Backbone as CSV, one residue per row, in Angstrom:
resi,resn,N_x,N_y,N_z,CA_x,CA_y,CA_z,C_x,C_y,C_z
1,MET,2.069,-8.733,15.755,1.993,-8.826,14.304,3.287,-9.442,13.791
2,THR,3.136,-10.440,12.932,4.275,-11.085,12.301,4.199,-10.810,10.803
3,TYR,5.286,-10.299,10.243,5.327,-9.981,8.810,6.160,-11.024,8.084
4,ARG,5.723,-11.345,6.856,6.470,-12.298,6.037,6.082,-12.094,4.575
5,LYS,6.885,-12.691,3.699,6.528,-12.671,2.277,5.290,-13.523,2.073
6,ALA,4.426,-13.072,1.188,3.238,-13.850,0.848,3.642,-15.025,-0.031
7,VAL,2.894,-16.110,0.078,3.121,-17.306,-0.733,1.823,-17.653,-1.467
8,HIS,1.939,-18.511,-2.466,0.769,-18.875,-3.275,-0.396,-19.374,-2.429
9,GLU,-0.096,-20.073,-1.351,-1.168,-20.605,-0.505,-1.962,-19.505,0.200
10,ASP,-1.455,-18.282,0.192,-2.147,-17.150,0.822,-3.183,-16.499,-0.085
11,ILE,-3.175,-16.822,-1.376,-3.929,-16.021,-2.340,-5.425,-15.944,-2.026
12,ASP,-6.052,-17.026,-1.639,-7.491,-16.958,-1.351,-7.765,-16.054,-0.155
13,ALA,-6.964,-16.161,0.884,-7.148,-15.301,2.061,-6.880,-13.838,1.714
14,ILE,-5.880,-13.583,0.881,-5.586,-12.213,0.455,-6.776,-11.642,-0.309
15,CYS,-7.324,-12.428,-1.221,-8.476,-11.960,-1.998,-9.686,-11.708,-1.099
16,GLU,-9.853,-12.506,-0.057,-10.939,-12.271,0.898,-10.731,-10.962,1.647
17,VAL,-9.488,-10.686,2.037,-9.179,-9.417,2.704,-9.544,-8.253,1.789
18,ILE,-9.153,-8.345,0.532,-9.403,-7.256,-0.415,-10.905,-7.085,-0.652
19,THR,-11.622,-8.178,-0.859,-13.068,-8.099,-1.087,-13.775,-7.458,0.104
20,SER,-13.408,-7.856,1.304,-14.051,-7.272,2.490,-13.644,-5.811,2.665
21,ALA,-12.406,-5.474,2.323,-11.962,-4.084,2.422,-12.686,-3.196,1.415
22,ILE,-12.917,-3.706,0.218,-13.669,-2.940,-0.780,-15.072,-2.645,-0.259
23,ALA,-15.727,-3.648,0.297,-17.074,-3.455,0.846,-17.049,-2.418,1.969
24,GLU,-16.037,-2.482,2.826,-15.918,-1.521,3.934,-15.671,-0.113,3.403
25,MET,-14.811,0.037,2.416,-14.567,1.358,1.831,-15.844,1.923,1.225
26,GLU,-16.579,1.076,0.530,-17.811,1.553,-0.108,-18.837,2.017,0.920
27,LEU,-18.842,1.422,2.115,-19.718,1.902,3.189,-19.390,3.344,3.570
28,HIS,-18.147,3.749,3.333,-17.693,5.108,3.645,-17.611,5.971,2.374
29,SER,-18.272,5.525,1.306,-18.293,6.235,0.017,-16.893,6.442,-0.556
30,ILE,-16.042,5.451,-0.360,-14.707,5.464,-0.950,-14.710,4.399,-2.044
31,PHE,-14.694,4.866,-3.284,-14.802,3.954,-4.420,-13.465,3.862,-5.151
32,GLN,-12.465,3.482,-4.396,-11.089,3.434,-4.867,-10.768,2.138,-5.593
33,TRP,-11.225,1.022,-5.065,-10.954,-0.293,-5.631,-12.256,-0.951,-6.046
34,ASP,-12.142,-1.954,-6.912,-13.328,-2.664,-7.383,-12.907,-4.037,-7.911
35,SER,-13.759,-4.648,-8.713,-13.456,-5.987,-9.231,-12.355,-5.969,-10.300
36,VAL,-12.029,-4.784,-10.816,-10.982,-4.660,-11.832,-9.607,-4.514,-11.185
37,TYR,-9.540,-3.678,-10.172,-8.262,-3.423,-9.491,-8.496,-3.225,-8.013
38,PRO,-7.692,-3.866,-7.185,-6.639,-4.815,-7.533,-7.213,-6.205,-7.779
39,SER,-6.630,-6.903,-8.688,-7.140,-8.220,-9.073,-6.297,-9.341,-8.466
40,ARG,-6.863,-10.514,-8.501,-6.143,-11.719,-8.065,-4.823,-11.838,-8.823
41,GLU,-4.862,-11.518,-10.115,-3.663,-11.601,-10.943,-2.590,-10.620,-10.482
42,ASP,-3.002,-9.420,-10.021,-2.032,-8.455,-9.490,-1.276,-9.071,-8.313
43,PHE,-2.019,-9.707,-7.406,-1.397,-10.299,-6.222,-0.555,-11.520,-6.574
44,LEU,-1.016,-12.318,-7.522,-0.220,-13.468,-7.950,1.095,-13.008,-8.581
45,SER,1.032,-11.941,-9.358,2.247,-11.384,-9.951,3.189,-10.874,-8.863
46,ASP,2.626,-10.205,-7.856,3.447,-9.732,-6.738,4.126,-10.904,-6.029
47,ILE,3.390,-11.985,-5.826,3.970,-13.163,-5.179,5.105,-13.723,-6.030
48,GLU,4.877,-13.841,-7.335,5.912,-14.346,-8.243,7.170,-13.486,-8.194
49,ASN,6.964,-12.165,-8.033,8.085,-11.225,-8.023,8.679,-11.015,-6.632
50,ASN,8.168,-11.773,-5.645,8.652,-11.661,-4.265,8.508,-10.252,-3.700
51,THR,7.422,-9.560,-4.069,7.216,-8.189,-3.601,5.953,-8.038,-2.748
52,LEU,5.238,-9.139,-2.505,4.014,-9.076,-1.707,4.279,-9.617,-0.312
53,PHE,3.755,-8.899,0.671,3.961,-9.257,2.071,2.627,-9.278,2.793
54,VAL,2.585,-10.040,3.861,1.403,-10.074,4.717,1.856,-9.903,6.162
55,GLY,0.951,-9.339,6.942,1.134,-9.286,8.383,0.035,-10.140,8.982
56,THR,0.411,-11.046,9.889,-0.588,-11.952,10.452,-0.780,-11.674,11.943
57,ALA,-2.004,-11.915,12.372,-2.376,-11.780,13.778,-3.421,-12.848,14.067
58,ASP,-3.265,-13.552,15.154,-4.226,-14.593,15.542,-4.478,-15.595,14.413
59,GLY,-3.442,-15.880,13.624,-3.568,-16.842,12.537,-4.236,-16.307,11.281
60,ASP,-4.633,-15.045,11.299,-5.292,-14.417,10.149,-4.333,-13.472,9.438
61,ILE,-4.593,-13.250,8.152,-3.900,-12.174,7.449,-4.618,-10.886,7.820
62,ALA,-3.892,-10.011,8.513,-4.470,-8.752,8.978,-4.150,-7.592,8.042
63,VAL,-3.030,-7.701,7.334,-2.616,-6.626,6.437,-1.854,-7.232,5.261
64,VAL,-2.021,-6.599,4.104,-1.368,-7.007,2.860,-0.729,-5.756,2.259
65,TYR,0.458,-5.904,1.684,1.078,-4.778,0.992,2.168,-5.291,0.061
66,ALA,2.439,-4.489,-0.956,3.532,-4.784,-1.877,4.545,-3.647,-1.792
67,VAL,5.816,-3.994,-1.923,6.892,-3.013,-1.969,7.801,-3.414,-3.119
68,SER,7.990,-2.496,-4.048,8.812,-2.820,-5.214,9.428,-1.562,-5.813
69,LYS,10.208,-1.768,-6.864,10.759,-0.650,-7.628,9.800,-0.219,-8.742
70,ASP,8.736,-0.986,-8.941,7.804,-0.722,-10.041,6.888,0.461,-9.738
71,TYR,6.628,1.244,-10.780,5.687,2.356,-10.645,5.100,2.681,-12.013
72,ASP,3.948,3.317,-11.976,3.214,3.680,-13.178,3.818,4.931,-13.818
73,GLU,3.620,5.077,-15.109,4.143,6.250,-15.812,3.587,7.558,-15.248
74,GLN,2.423,7.503,-14.581,1.859,8.713,-13.959,2.788,9.270,-12.872
75,TYR,3.699,8.453,-12.376,4.635,8.932,-11.361,5.562,10.010,-11.920
76,SER,5.628,10.138,-13.250,6.429,11.213,-13.845,5.823,12.581,-13.531
77,ASN,4.568,12.613,-13.040,3.927,13.866,-12.637,4.443,14.366,-11.294
78,GLY,5.225,13.572,-10.604,5.703,13.953,-9.273,6.898,14.878,-9.323
79,ASN,6.886,15.860,-8.440,8.035,16.727,-8.236,8.837,16.115,-7.083
80,TRP,9.437,14.972,-7.352,10.109,14.188,-6.327,11.244,14.987,-5.721
81,GLN,11.255,15.061,-4.403,12.247,15.864,-3.693,13.609,15.172,-3.614
82,TYR,13.617,13.877,-3.817,14.865,13.107,-3.750,14.995,12.280,-5.035
83,PRO,15.135,12.955,-6.165,15.072,12.255,-7.456,16.186,11.248,-7.691
84,ASP,17.317,11.430,-7.034,18.449,10.535,-7.260,18.595,9.473,-6.180
85,SER,17.628,9.415,-5.273,17.732,8.454,-4.175,17.316,7.057,-4.627
86,ASP,17.772,6.079,-3.881,17.322,4.702,-4.089,15.972,4.602,-3.382
87,PHE,14.912,4.355,-4.125,13.578,4.362,-3.540,12.831,3.073,-3.818
88,ARG,11.779,2.861,-3.039,10.822,1.791,-3.281,9.430,2.406,-3.228
89,VAL,8.492,1.700,-3.843,7.113,2.167,-3.913,6.232,1.180,-3.154
90,ILE,5.384,1.722,-2.287,4.396,0.896,-1.593,3.145,0.849,-2.452
91,HIS,2.649,-0.360,-2.666,1.429,-0.572,-3.445,0.421,-1.375,-2.619
92,ARG,-0.845,-1.082,-2.798,-1.948,-1.921,-2.310,-1.886,-2.250,-0.815
93,LEU,-1.495,-1.288,0.000,-1.529,-1.498,1.447,-2.985,-1.596,1.876
94,CYS,-3.325,-2.696,2.532,-4.723,-2.935,2.899,-4.800,-3.686,4.224
95,VAL,-5.544,-3.115,5.165,-5.788,-3.768,6.443,-7.168,-4.419,6.386
96,ALA,-7.240,-5.669,6.781,-8.532,-6.372,6.826,-9.482,-5.609,7.751
97,PRO,-10.743,-5.443,7.363,-11.678,-4.655,8.178,-11.749,-5.060,9.643
98,LYS,-11.659,-6.345,9.928,-11.766,-6.752,11.334,-10.574,-6.294,12.167
99,TYR,-9.492,-5.852,11.501,-8.304,-5.367,12.198,-8.118,-3.848,12.062
100,GLN,-9.064,-3.187,11.411,-8.939,-1.741,11.237,-9.182,-1.004,12.553
101,ASN,-8.685,0.211,12.608,-8.817,1.090,13.777,-8.094,0.537,15.005
102,LYS,-7.011,-0.201,14.756,-6.206,-0.764,15.851,-4.735,-0.368,15.708
103,GLY,-4.457,0.567,14.809,-3.089,1.026,14.628,-2.226,0.147,13.743
104,ILE,-2.825,-0.840,13.102,-2.043,-1.786,12.297,-1.418,-1.121,11.071
105,ALA,-2.141,-0.231,10.419,-1.582,0.423,9.231,-0.343,1.230,9.609
106,GLY,-0.414,1.986,10.684,0.734,2.777,11.126,1.911,1.907,11.534
107,ARG,1.632,0.821,12.255,2.704,-0.092,12.653,3.314,-0.778,11.434
108,THR,2.467,-1.071,10.444,2.971,-1.704,9.219,3.863,-0.735,8.452
109,LEU,3.470,0.519,8.364,4.329,1.506,7.702,5.666,1.624,8.436
110,ALA,5.630,1.651,9.765,6.874,1.717,10.539,7.747,0.496,10.236
111,HIS,7.120,-0.670,10.137,7.859,-1.900,9.808,8.497,-1.794,8.416
112,ILE,7.713,-1.341,7.432,8.234,-1.200,6.064,9.416,-0.234,6.067
113,GLU,9.252,0.905,6.730,10.315,1.903,6.781,11.574,1.321,7.428
114,ASP,11.419,0.594,8.521,12.564,-0.028,9.195,13.264,-1.030,8.275
115,GLU,12.480,-1.860,7.595,13.064,-2.854,6.683,13.837,-2.178,5.552
116,LEU,13.286,-1.110,5.006,13.974,-0.421,3.911,15.240,0.273,4.406
117,ARG,15.188,0.872,5.585,16.405,1.476,6.155,17.504,0.430,6.310
118,ARG,17.129,-0.756,6.773,18.114,-1.834,6.944,18.773,-2.210,5.615
119,LYS,18.029,-2.012,4.536,18.560,-2.325,3.205,19.186,-1.101,2.540
120,SER,19.345,-0.015,3.304,19.934,1.242,2.823,19.121,1.894,1.704
121,ILE,17.812,1.697,1.734,16.920,2.385,0.795,16.642,3.759,1.389
122,ASP,16.757,4.813,0.586,16.656,6.190,1.069,15.239,6.735,1.173
123,THR,14.361,6.318,0.256,13.097,7.012,0.084,11.965,6.035,-0.218
124,ILE,10.774,6.398,0.245,9.559,5.644,-0.079,8.642,6.557,-0.873
125,ARG,8.046,6.008,-1.901,7.051,6.722,-2.706,5.766,5.907,-2.712
126,LEU,4.666,6.601,-2.933,3.370,5.925,-3.026,2.358,6.881,-3.618
127,ASP,1.182,6.355,-3.909,0.068,7.199,-4.323,-1.119,6.871,-3.437
128,VAL,-1.937,7.888,-3.190,-3.086,7.717,-2.306,-4.296,8.417,-2.914
129,PHE,-5.414,7.718,-2.909,-6.661,8.216,-3.476,-7.096,9.473,-2.733
130,THR,-7.383,10.546,-3.477,-7.744,11.816,-2.843,-9.065,11.752,-2.086
131,GLU,-9.878,10.739,-2.372,-11.173,10.616,-1.698,-11.153,9.562,-0.588
132,ASN,-9.959,9.212,-0.121,-9.823,8.275,0.984,-9.224,9.020,2.183
133,PRO,-10.084,9.633,3.011,-9.567,10.438,4.122,-8.765,9.630,5.132
134,PHE,-9.069,8.353,5.285,-8.346,7.512,6.236,-6.897,7.325,5.792
135,ALA,-6.713,7.009,4.522,-5.357,6.820,3.993,-4.591,8.142,3.973
136,LEU,-5.240,9.206,3.577,-4.578,10.515,3.567,-4.073,10.875,4.960
137,SER,-4.912,10.693,5.949,-4.541,10.998,7.332,-3.371,10.132,7.789
138,LEU,-3.418,8.850,7.463,-2.355,7.922,7.838,-1.009,8.382,7.290
139,TYR,-0.945,8.623,5.996,0.339,8.955,5.380,0.842,10.315,5.837
140,ARG,-0.041,11.282,5.953,0.381,12.604,6.442,0.925,12.503,7.867
141,ALA,0.252,11.737,8.714,0.693,11.581,10.101,2.052,10.896,10.190
142,ARG,2.373,10.058,9.219,3.654,9.341,9.215,4.756,10.116,8.491
143,GLY,4.472,11.360,8.071,5.505,12.204,7.494,5.674,12.149,5.988
144,TYR,4.704,11.579,5.294,4.764,11.569,3.828,4.283,12.926,3.315
145,THR,4.986,13.445,2.319,4.630,14.752,1.771,4.134,14.608,0.340
146,GLU,3.241,15.510,-0.025,2.635,15.506,-1.363,3.604,16.126,-2.361
147,VAL,3.801,15.438,-3.477,4.736,15.931,-4.491,4.110,16.014,-5.879
148,GLY,2.829,15.711,-5.994,2.181,15.777,-7.298,0.879,15.004,-7.293
149,THR,0.284,14.910,-8.476,-0.966,14.167,-8.614,-0.888,13.233,-9.814
150,ALA,-1.662,12.185,-9.711,-1.796,11.219,-10.807,-3.289,11.028,-11.032
151,HIS,-3.636,10.640,-12.228,-5.046,10.422,-12.559,-5.196,9.055,-13.202
152,TRP,-6.009,8.238,-12.556,-6.326,6.932,-13.085,-7.831,6.813,-13.218
153,ARG,-8.289,5.676,-13.640,-9.688,5.423,-13.948,-10.628,5.795,-12.810
154,LYS,-10.202,5.667,-11.567,-11.052,5.954,-10.405,-10.992,7.400,-9.955
155,GLY,-10.080,8.210,-10.510,-10.008,9.615,-10.124,-8.590,10.084,-9.847
156,SER,-8.491,11.090,-8.979,-7.210,11.717,-8.658,-6.549,11.040,-7.454
157,PHE,-5.241,10.935,-7.545,-4.428,10.358,-6.488,-3.281,11.321,-6.210
158,LEU,-2.934,11.456,-4.941,-1.768,12.243,-4.582,-0.539,11.356,-4.641
159,LEU,0.512,11.887,-5.225,1.804,11.222,-5.177,2.487,11.717,-3.915
160,MET,3.014,10.795,-3.117,3.626,11.158,-1.849,4.996,10.507,-1.717
161,GLU,5.816,11.132,-0.878,7.188,10.677,-0.721,7.636,10.913,0.719
162,LYS,8.509,10.023,1.187,9.126,10.187,2.501,10.582,9.788,2.403
163,HIS,11.451,10.678,2.861,12.870,10.369,2.919,13.152,9.711,4.256
164,LEU,13.825,8.583,4.223,14.077,7.823,5.450,15.362,8.262,6.149
């Protein structure tokens, strides 16, 4: 797996990954994402802000994710254990269905954590849909702890944090 910043030329492939991932989630009755979110515009904004990354395998985009300082006001619901730490937030981590169940999400999280440690970032925060057992299992297995809940249009999300 090779990781790099996403570029404008990636946008169609990124949108294909997201569309196929939405269909795959819906097969498992996970209705977390849809045509409203995440949108093409969300990813274009991430690219403009240099916060969107892709992992490639065999010439394909296998995983997409954003890492930034940005977070929603619902994050104020978190009982953050490291409130004064320098943190980043992972957004929209998505493995293309053809690459799922191969350990890519876990390896990608390890990569993100390593990159942030190199930059002396102390903590990672994120939110995870309460009805996505795959994502919940992934983050719990990687040592992320629950610190609160957020509520958006699709339902309840756990706020999670990991100190690096």
